Residue frames as a rotation matrix with the C-alpha (Angstrom) as fourth column:
MET 1
-0.924 0.317 -0.212 80.83
-0.351 -0.924 0.152 30.06
-0.148 0.215 0.965 5.35
VAL 2
-0.357 0.880 0.313 77.02
0.259 0.415 -0.872 29.71
-0.897 -0.231 -0.376 5.74
ASN 3
-0.738 0.263 0.621 74.98
0.648 0.022 0.761 29.51
0.187 0.965 -0.186 2.50
LYS 4
-0.929 0.351 -0.117 72.97
-0.288 -0.885 -0.367 32.65
-0.232 -0.307 0.923 2.36
SER 5
-0.393 0.827 -0.402 70.08
-0.605 0.096 0.790 31.01
0.692 0.554 0.462 0.60
LEU 6
-0.258 0.222 -0.940 69.95
0.555 0.831 0.043 28.33
0.791 -0.511 -0.337 3.34
ASN 7
-0.886 -0.138 -0.443 70.15
0.447 -0.509 -0.736 31.14
-0.124 -0.850 0.512 6.01
ILE 8
-0.796 0.602 -0.069 67.26
-0.594 -0.751 0.288 32.97
0.122 0.270 0.955 4.35
SER 9
-0.217 0.668 -0.712 65.21
-0.281 0.655 0.701 29.90
0.935 0.352 0.046 4.03
THR 10
-0.401 -0.025 -0.916 65.83
0.747 0.571 -0.342 28.94
0.531 -0.821 -0.210 7.60
GLN 11
-0.961 0.072 -0.267 65.03
0.108 -0.790 -0.603 32.43
-0.254 -0.609 0.752 8.85
ALA 12
-0.534 0.828 -0.173 61.70
-0.704 -0.321 0.634 32.39
0.469 0.460 0.754 6.87
LYS 13
-0.038 0.481 -0.876 60.80
0.228 0.857 0.461 29.02
0.973 -0.182 -0.142 8.47
ALA 14
-0.687 -0.247 -0.683 61.68
0.706 -0.009 -0.708 30.33
0.169 -0.969 0.181 11.89
LYS 15
-0.875 0.483 -0.013 59.41
-0.479 -0.871 -0.111 33.40
-0.065 -0.091 0.994 11.26
GLU 16
-0.165 0.864 -0.476 56.60
-0.497 0.344 0.797 30.96
0.852 0.368 0.372 10.13
VAL 17
-0.295 0.028 -0.955 57.11
0.636 0.752 -0.175 28.83
0.713 -0.659 -0.240 13.26
ALA 18
-0.926 -0.151 -0.347 57.07
0.366 -0.592 -0.718 31.91
-0.097 -0.792 0.603 15.52
SER 19
-0.720 0.677 -0.156 53.80
-0.679 -0.733 -0.048 33.22
-0.147 0.071 0.987 14.02
THR 20
-0.023 0.857 -0.515 51.89
-0.820 0.278 0.500 30.04
0.572 0.434 0.697 13.35
CYS 21
-0.542 -0.250 -0.802 53.01
0.066 0.939 -0.337 27.21
0.838 -0.236 -0.493 15.69
ALA 22
0.520 0.853 0.048 50.38
-0.094 0.001 0.996 26.36
0.849 -0.522 0.080 18.25
CYS 23
0.518 -0.440 -0.734 53.03
0.822 0.493 0.284 25.05
0.237 -0.751 0.617 20.70
PHE 24
-0.558 -0.792 0.249 55.30
0.719 -0.611 -0.331 28.14
0.415 -0.006 0.910 20.32
THR 25
-0.345 0.527 0.777 52.33
-0.172 -0.849 0.500 30.48
0.923 0.039 0.383 20.86
LEU 26
0.716 0.655 -0.241 50.90
0.040 0.306 0.951 28.54
0.697 -0.691 0.192 23.84
ARG 27
0.292 -0.672 -0.681 54.28
0.933 0.357 0.048 28.22
0.211 -0.649 0.731 25.59
LYS 28
-0.677 -0.454 0.579 54.97
0.399 -0.888 -0.230 31.89
0.618 0.075 0.782 25.14
ALA 29
0.084 0.821 0.565 51.56
-0.375 -0.500 0.781 32.71
0.923 -0.278 0.266 26.59
MET 30
0.758 0.246 -0.605 52.10
0.351 0.628 0.695 30.25
0.550 -0.739 0.389 29.38
ARG 31
-0.286 -0.913 -0.292 55.46
0.884 -0.134 -0.447 31.74
0.369 -0.386 0.846 30.35
ALA 32
-0.693 0.038 0.720 53.89
-0.066 -0.998 -0.010 35.24
0.718 -0.055 0.694 30.58
VAL 33
0.406 0.903 0.142 50.82
-0.351 0.010 0.936 33.99
0.844 -0.430 0.321 32.56
THR 34
0.490 -0.333 -0.806 53.11
0.716 0.681 0.154 31.95
0.497 -0.652 0.572 34.85
GLN 35
-0.660 -0.741 0.124 55.24
0.575 -0.605 -0.550 35.06
0.483 -0.292 0.826 35.58
TYR 36
-0.340 0.617 0.710 52.04
-0.419 -0.775 0.473 37.06
0.842 -0.137 0.522 36.32
TYR 37
0.691 0.685 -0.231 50.76
-0.144 0.444 0.884 34.39
0.708 -0.578 0.406 38.83
ASP 38
0.098 -0.825 -0.556 54.22
0.839 0.369 -0.401 33.92
0.536 -0.427 0.728 40.30
ALA 39
-0.754 -0.404 0.518 54.40
0.156 -0.876 -0.455 37.56
0.638 -0.263 0.724 41.09
ALA 40
0.113 0.890 0.442 50.89
-0.568 -0.307 0.763 37.49
0.815 -0.338 0.471 42.65
LEU 41
0.864 0.255 -0.434 51.76
0.111 0.743 0.660 34.52
0.491 -0.618 0.614 44.92
GLN 42
-0.020 -0.997 0.069 55.19
0.095 -0.070 -0.993 35.82
0.995 -0.014 0.096 45.91
SER 43
-0.173 -0.066 0.983 54.14
-0.832 -0.525 -0.181 36.92
0.528 -0.848 0.036 49.36
CYS 44
0.745 0.440 0.501 53.20
-0.639 0.687 0.346 33.31
-0.192 -0.578 0.793 50.18
ASP 45
-0.273 -0.958 0.093 56.54
-0.792 0.278 0.543 32.06
-0.546 0.074 -0.834 48.89
LEU 46
0.099 0.362 0.927 54.75
0.321 0.870 -0.374 29.90
-0.942 0.334 -0.030 46.27
LYS 47
-0.920 -0.212 -0.329 55.19
-0.299 -0.160 0.941 29.48
-0.252 0.964 0.083 42.53
VAL 48
-0.034 0.964 -0.263 52.06
-0.984 -0.078 -0.159 28.95
-0.174 0.254 0.951 40.53
THR 49
-0.185 -0.131 -0.974 53.25
-0.471 0.882 -0.029 25.50
0.863 0.453 -0.225 39.75
GLN 50
-0.940 -0.198 -0.278 53.30
0.139 0.520 -0.843 24.72
0.312 -0.831 -0.462 43.48
PHE 51
-0.613 0.789 0.038 49.92
-0.638 -0.466 -0.613 26.48
-0.465 -0.400 0.789 44.05
THR 52
0.052 0.664 -0.746 48.23
-0.947 0.269 0.173 24.37
0.316 0.698 0.643 41.29
LEU 53
-0.448 -0.294 -0.844 49.79
-0.095 0.955 -0.282 21.19
0.889 -0.047 -0.456 42.64
LEU 54
-0.988 0.156 0.008 48.48
-0.002 0.037 -0.999 22.03
-0.156 -0.987 -0.036 46.13
ALA 55
-0.269 0.937 -0.223 45.09
-0.933 -0.311 -0.180 22.72
-0.238 0.159 0.958 44.55
ALA 56
0.006 0.240 -0.971 45.15
-0.626 0.758 0.183 19.25
0.780 0.607 0.155 42.97
LEU 57
-0.781 -0.376 -0.499 46.21
0.125 0.689 -0.714 17.64
0.612 -0.620 -0.491 46.22
ASN 58
-0.842 0.527 0.117 43.42
-0.346 -0.360 -0.866 19.41
-0.414 -0.770 0.485 48.15
LEU 59
-0.030 0.850 -0.526 41.00
-0.999 -0.006 0.048 18.27
0.037 0.527 0.849 45.56
ALA 60
0.137 0.008 -0.991 42.17
-0.413 0.909 -0.049 14.67
0.900 0.416 0.128 45.37
GLY 61
0.912 0.040 0.408 43.19
-0.398 0.317 0.861 14.09
-0.095 -0.948 0.305 49.03
ALA 62
-0.097 -0.914 0.394 45.99
-0.412 0.398 0.820 11.42
-0.906 -0.083 -0.415 48.88
ALA 63
0.847 0.407 -0.341 46.81
-0.451 0.211 -0.867 10.53
-0.281 0.889 0.362 45.36
PRO 64
0.434 -0.745 0.507 49.28
0.622 0.655 0.429 8.16
-0.652 0.129 0.748 43.69
ILE 65
-0.179 -0.574 -0.799 51.95
-0.162 -0.784 0.600 10.11
-0.970 0.237 0.047 41.93
GLY 66
-0.904 -0.142 0.403 51.34
0.334 0.352 0.874 8.36
-0.266 0.925 -0.271 38.51
ILE 67
0.031 0.980 0.195 47.58
0.999 -0.028 -0.016 9.15
-0.011 0.195 -0.981 38.65
LEU 68
0.491 0.145 -0.859 48.31
0.349 -0.936 0.042 12.78
-0.798 -0.320 -0.510 39.60
ALA 69
-0.632 -0.718 -0.292 50.81
-0.065 -0.326 0.943 13.09
-0.772 0.615 0.160 36.70
GLU 70
-0.712 0.397 0.580 48.12
0.700 0.325 0.636 11.84
0.064 0.859 -0.509 34.28
GLU 71
0.322 0.908 -0.270 45.47
0.920 -0.367 -0.138 14.16
-0.224 -0.204 -0.953 35.70
LEU 72
0.472 -0.218 -0.854 47.71
0.079 -0.955 0.287 17.13
-0.878 -0.203 -0.433 35.50
VAL 73
0.935 -0.181 0.305 49.08
0.337 0.179 -0.924 16.05
0.113 0.967 0.228 32.05
MET 74
0.567 -0.808 0.164 52.60
-0.818 -0.527 0.230 16.33
-0.100 -0.264 -0.959 33.50
ASP 75
0.161 -0.706 -0.690 55.76
-0.261 0.644 -0.719 14.21
0.952 0.296 -0.080 32.80
ARG 76
0.802 0.185 -0.567 56.37
0.422 0.497 0.759 12.16
0.422 -0.848 0.320 35.93
THR 77
-0.162 -0.940 -0.301 59.94
0.968 -0.092 -0.232 13.47
0.190 -0.329 0.925 36.31
THR 78
-0.517 0.022 0.856 58.61
0.074 -0.995 0.070 17.10
0.853 0.099 0.513 36.18
LEU 79
0.564 0.810 0.162 55.99
-0.211 -0.049 0.976 16.28
0.799 -0.584 0.143 38.76
THR 80
0.562 -0.376 -0.737 58.52
0.766 0.573 0.292 14.59
0.312 -0.728 0.610 40.94
ARG 81
-0.589 -0.787 0.181 60.79
0.657 -0.597 -0.460 17.71
0.470 -0.152 0.869 40.88
ASN 82
-0.264 0.584 0.767 57.80
-0.314 -0.804 0.504 19.83
0.912 -0.108 0.396 41.85
ILE 83
0.742 0.575 -0.346 56.82
0.032 0.484 0.874 17.42
0.670 -0.659 0.341 44.56
GLU 84
0.018 -0.846 -0.533 60.35
0.891 0.255 -0.375 17.46
0.453 -0.468 0.758 46.00
LEU 85
-0.724 -0.256 0.640 60.05
0.110 -0.960 -0.259 21.19
0.681 -0.117 0.723 46.50
LEU 86
0.219 0.866 0.449 56.75
-0.539 -0.276 0.796 20.88
0.813 -0.416 0.407 48.31
ILE 87
0.698 -0.036 -0.715 58.10
0.465 0.782 0.414 18.14
0.545 -0.622 0.563 50.48
ARG 88
-0.349 -0.937 -0.025 61.26
0.731 -0.255 -0.633 20.12
0.587 -0.239 0.774 51.23
ASP 89
-0.684 0.123 0.719 59.07
-0.261 -0.962 -0.083 22.99
0.682 -0.244 0.690 52.34
GLY 90
-0.948 0.314 0.048 56.86
0.094 0.420 -0.903 20.81
-0.303 -0.852 -0.427 54.48
LEU 91
-0.473 0.809 -0.348 53.80
-0.830 -0.542 -0.133 21.51
-0.296 0.226 0.928 52.27
ALA 92
0.582 0.560 -0.590 53.28
-0.715 0.698 -0.042 17.85
0.389 0.446 0.806 51.08
GLU 93
-0.301 -0.616 0.729 54.40
-0.789 0.589 0.172 14.35
-0.535 -0.523 -0.663 52.15
ILE 94
-0.309 0.126 -0.943 54.57
-0.632 0.714 0.303 10.93
0.711 0.689 -0.141 50.70
ALA 95
-0.085 0.336 0.938 52.50
-0.867 0.438 -0.236 8.32
-0.490 -0.834 0.254 52.52
PRO 96
-0.973 -0.222 0.066 52.28
-0.171 0.881 0.440 4.60
-0.156 0.417 -0.895 51.81
GLY 97
-0.296 0.885 -0.358 49.30
-0.865 -0.089 0.494 3.32
0.406 0.456 0.792 50.07
GLU 98
0.699 0.521 0.490 47.26
-0.658 0.737 0.154 0.13
-0.281 -0.430 0.858 50.82
ASP 99
0.853 -0.519 0.057 49.77
0.474 0.725 -0.499 -1.65
0.218 0.453 0.865 48.63
LYS 100
0.570 -0.682 -0.458 53.25
0.378 -0.277 0.883 -0.93
-0.729 -0.677 0.100 50.11
ARG 101
-0.308 -0.663 0.683 54.64
0.897 0.037 0.441 -0.48
-0.317 0.748 0.583 46.67
MET 102
0.225 0.519 0.825 52.27
0.741 -0.640 0.201 2.46
0.633 0.566 -0.529 46.08
LYS 103
-0.721 -0.476 -0.503 53.22
0.677 -0.640 -0.364 5.93
-0.149 -0.603 0.784 47.15
LEU 104
0.371 0.889 0.268 50.55
0.888 -0.424 0.177 8.52
0.271 0.172 -0.947 47.83
LEU 105
-0.772 -0.556 0.308 51.18
0.480 -0.828 -0.291 12.16
0.417 -0.076 0.906 47.75
LYS 106
0.344 0.923 -0.173 49.15
0.836 -0.217 0.504 14.36
0.428 -0.318 -0.846 50.08
SER 107
0.071 -0.184 0.980 49.08
-0.075 -0.981 -0.179 17.89
0.995 -0.061 -0.084 51.41
THR 108
-0.558 -0.239 -0.795 50.21
0.759 0.240 -0.605 18.48
0.335 -0.941 0.047 54.99
ASP 109
0.414 0.691 -0.593 48.47
0.862 -0.506 0.013 20.80
-0.291 -0.516 -0.805 57.50
LYS 110
-0.229 -0.607 -0.761 51.14
0.229 -0.793 0.564 23.41
-0.946 -0.046 0.320 56.58
GLY 111
-0.912 -0.091 0.400 50.41
0.394 0.079 0.916 22.85
-0.115 0.993 -0.036 52.90
ARG 112
-0.058 0.990 0.129 46.71
0.958 0.019 0.287 23.40
0.281 0.140 -0.949 53.42
ALA 113
0.389 0.164 -0.907 47.34
0.654 -0.742 0.147 26.49
-0.649 -0.650 -0.396 55.47
VAL 114
-0.619 -0.654 -0.435 49.68
0.087 -0.608 0.789 28.04
-0.780 0.451 0.433 52.80
PHE 115
-0.753 0.384 0.535 47.20
0.631 0.188 0.753 27.11
0.189 0.904 -0.384 50.12
ALA 116
0.287 0.915 -0.284 44.36
0.958 -0.276 0.077 28.81
-0.008 -0.295 -0.956 52.09
ARG 117
0.151 -0.301 -0.942 46.52
0.288 -0.898 0.333 32.00
-0.946 -0.321 -0.049 52.50
ALA 118
-0.823 -0.562 -0.081 47.35
0.095 -0.278 0.956 31.98
-0.560 0.779 0.282 48.82
ILE 119
-0.264 0.811 0.522 43.74
0.944 0.329 -0.035 31.65
-0.200 0.483 -0.852 47.62
PRO 120
0.581 0.538 -0.611 42.92
0.447 -0.838 -0.313 35.36
-0.680 -0.092 -0.727 47.95
LEU 121
-0.163 -0.750 -0.641 46.09
-0.356 -0.562 0.747 36.25
-0.920 0.349 -0.175 46.08
TRP 122
-0.806 -0.085 0.586 45.23
0.405 0.644 0.649 33.78
-0.433 0.760 -0.485 43.34
GLU 123
0.116 0.988 0.099 41.64
0.912 -0.067 -0.404 35.09
-0.393 0.138 -0.909 43.19
GLU 124
0.383 -0.085 -0.920 42.96
-0.059 -0.996 0.067 38.63
-0.922 0.029 -0.386 42.68
ALA 125
-0.649 -0.695 -0.309 45.24
-0.386 -0.050 0.921 37.55
-0.656 0.717 -0.236 39.81
GLN 126
-0.713 0.404 0.573 42.59
0.641 0.706 0.301 35.37
-0.283 0.582 -0.762 38.26
ASN 127
0.380 0.890 -0.252 39.94
0.684 -0.454 -0.571 38.12
-0.623 0.044 -0.781 38.45
SER 128
0.125 -0.401 -0.908 42.34
-0.258 -0.897 0.360 40.54
-0.958 0.189 -0.216 36.93
ILE 129
-0.887 -0.455 0.082 43.17
-0.098 0.358 0.928 38.31
-0.452 0.815 -0.362 33.99
VAL 130
-0.412 0.805 0.426 39.46
0.892 0.452 0.010 37.44
-0.185 0.384 -0.904 33.35
THR 131
0.424 0.582 -0.694 38.40
0.425 -0.804 -0.415 41.06
-0.800 -0.119 -0.588 33.63
ARG 132
-0.139 -0.588 -0.797 41.03
-0.475 -0.667 0.575 42.35
-0.869 0.458 -0.186 31.31
LEU 133
-0.970 -0.178 0.164 40.42
0.040 0.549 0.835 39.56
-0.239 0.816 -0.526 28.80
GLY 134
-0.325 0.932 -0.159 36.67
-0.907 -0.261 0.330 39.67
0.266 0.251 0.931 29.19
LYS 135
-0.273 0.251 0.929 34.54
-0.656 0.658 -0.370 37.02
-0.704 -0.710 -0.014 30.93
GLN 136
0.820 0.558 0.129 33.09
-0.273 0.579 -0.768 35.59
-0.503 0.595 0.627 27.66
ASN 137
0.457 -0.720 -0.522 36.51
-0.703 0.067 -0.708 35.58
0.545 0.691 -0.476 25.97
TRP 138
-0.474 -0.676 0.564 37.91
-0.880 0.390 -0.272 33.75
-0.036 -0.625 -0.780 29.00
LYS 139
0.165 0.643 0.748 35.03
-0.470 0.718 -0.514 31.23
-0.867 -0.266 0.421 28.95
GLU 140
0.936 0.164 -0.311 35.52
-0.349 0.332 -0.876 30.63
-0.040 0.929 0.368 25.23
LEU 141
0.147 -0.970 -0.196 39.38
-0.820 -0.008 -0.573 30.38
0.554 0.244 -0.796 25.58
ALA 142
-0.363 -0.215 0.907 39.05
-0.815 0.545 -0.197 27.96
-0.452 -0.810 -0.373 28.47
GLN 143
0.619 0.674 0.402 36.67
-0.339 0.692 -0.638 25.76
-0.708 0.258 0.657 26.41
LYS 144
0.848 -0.304 -0.434 39.02
-0.425 0.097 -0.900 25.82
0.315 0.948 -0.047 23.45
LEU 145
-0.197 -0.962 0.190 42.11
-0.919 0.113 -0.378 25.05
0.342 -0.249 -0.906 25.58
THR 146
-0.072 0.313 0.947 40.23
-0.658 0.699 -0.281 22.15
-0.749 -0.644 0.156 27.11
ALA 147
0.903 0.422 0.075 39.35
-0.174 0.521 -0.836 20.85
-0.392 0.742 0.544 23.64
LEU 148
0.523 -0.788 -0.324 42.94
-0.673 -0.149 -0.724 21.39
0.523 0.597 -0.609 22.48
THR 149
-0.311 -0.584 0.750 44.25
-0.915 0.396 -0.071 19.37
-0.256 -0.709 -0.658 25.51
SER 150
0.280 0.542 0.792 41.88
-0.331 0.829 -0.450 16.51
-0.901 -0.136 0.412 24.68
LEU 151
0.950 0.056 -0.307 42.77
-0.312 0.121 -0.942 16.63
-0.016 0.991 0.132 20.99
ALA 152
0.137 -0.987 -0.080 46.58
-0.895 -0.089 -0.438 16.49
0.425 0.131 -0.896 21.77
LEU 153
-0.303 -0.177 0.936 46.10
-0.768 0.627 -0.130 13.64
-0.564 -0.759 -0.326 24.28
LEU 154
0.683 0.600 0.417 44.28
-0.242 0.725 -0.645 11.52
-0.690 0.340 0.640 21.57
SER 155
0.638 -0.499 -0.586 47.34
-0.721 -0.119 -0.683 11.73
0.271 0.858 -0.436 19.29
């Protein structure tokens, strides 16, 4: 039999976590925003995680996986899973670096073409979010999220 006072205390703490935890709130918002962008990119057969990775590859050219993981603030194993999907679909490839031990990830011609086709869909979704939130609110939120990312990385 569960102690009712423990259950009430646990439930109160869960309510506190749900209403005050930065991570809980950010992850919930991220899931909703991810679903929104995934729906927008659906006609290109891309998830927003793949789209943003293609954006990073188009920005960086060929990049070592470790450096890419750091820049994207992603766990290497999570990045590797996402990379495998891009490689499977012919959107990215692994190329040897100057040092044969180094592996570079780069976008393929197909990856760049899919990314280019997806850009207008992303722009529509992005503009919709920014318009509904308000340009100034978005600017302030983006600045605060950047500061929060830096703060968390310093810990």
